[in-house]
N, C-alpha and C positions, 0 to 999 in steps of 0.2 A: 504494500500500500504506500502511496505517495500523496503529497498534497494535491496532486492532479487526479487522483483516483475518484471514482464516482460512488454514489450510494449503491449503484448496481454492482460495482466491484466489491463493495463492502458486504453485500448480500451473498455474493459468490463465496467470499471468505467465510461467511456464516455457515454455508453448506459444508465447507471443509472442517469447520469446528464441530459440526454435528457428527461427522464421520469419526473424527478423532475422539470425541466424547464417547461415542458408542464403543469404541475400542477400549477406552479407559474403564468404562463401566463393566465391560466384559472381563477385563483383567482384575477388577477390584472385588471379585466375589469373596475373597478371603479377608477382606477388610471389614472391620466392624460396621454393621449395618447403619448405625447412626451417622458415621462419617460419610459413607457412600450416599446416604439420603440427604445429608447437608449439601454435598456436591451436586446432587441431582436437582435439589430445589434452587440452588444458586444458578446452575446452568439454565434451568427452565425460565427463571426470571430474566436472565441475560437474553435468551432466545426471544422471549416476549418483547423485551425492550427494543431489540434490533428490528424485529418484525414491525413494530409500531412506528419506526422512523419514516417520515414521509419521504417519498422519492425526490422531492424538491430540496431536501435538507443538504447542506454542505457536509463534507466529512468532518469539519471542525465541530459543527453542531451535533452531528451523529456521535462523535467521540465524547463530547460533553454530556450528551443525554444518556449514555450507557456507562459512564465512568464508575458509578457506584456499583453497578451490576458486575462489571469486570473485576473490580476489587473484591467483591464477594466470592466470585468464582476462584480467584487466585488464593484467597484466604482458605476456602474450603479445600482446594487442591493441596495446599501446604499442610493443612491438618490431616488430610487423608494420607499424604506421603509420609508424614512423621509417624503415622501408625504402622507404616510398612518399612520404616527405617530407610526410606529413599532419600537421595540427596540430589 
């Protein structure tokens, strides 16, 4: 993504995130359910926030509107990784 990327490009990246998340979810079966559920909720919130971005929004506006959700996904992923002793 670059400053010249469009919201359409952002949505394509969203599809890649969905695929990656599905892989993480599949690999996380041995993780405590609560941590996996926290990550699931955070991801669903991010997905909903991205989907609600109007096509006319700039990437700067899009980034600002999903910053909280991105931080929540990162925090949940960190918590889940710590349970797996990942780095």
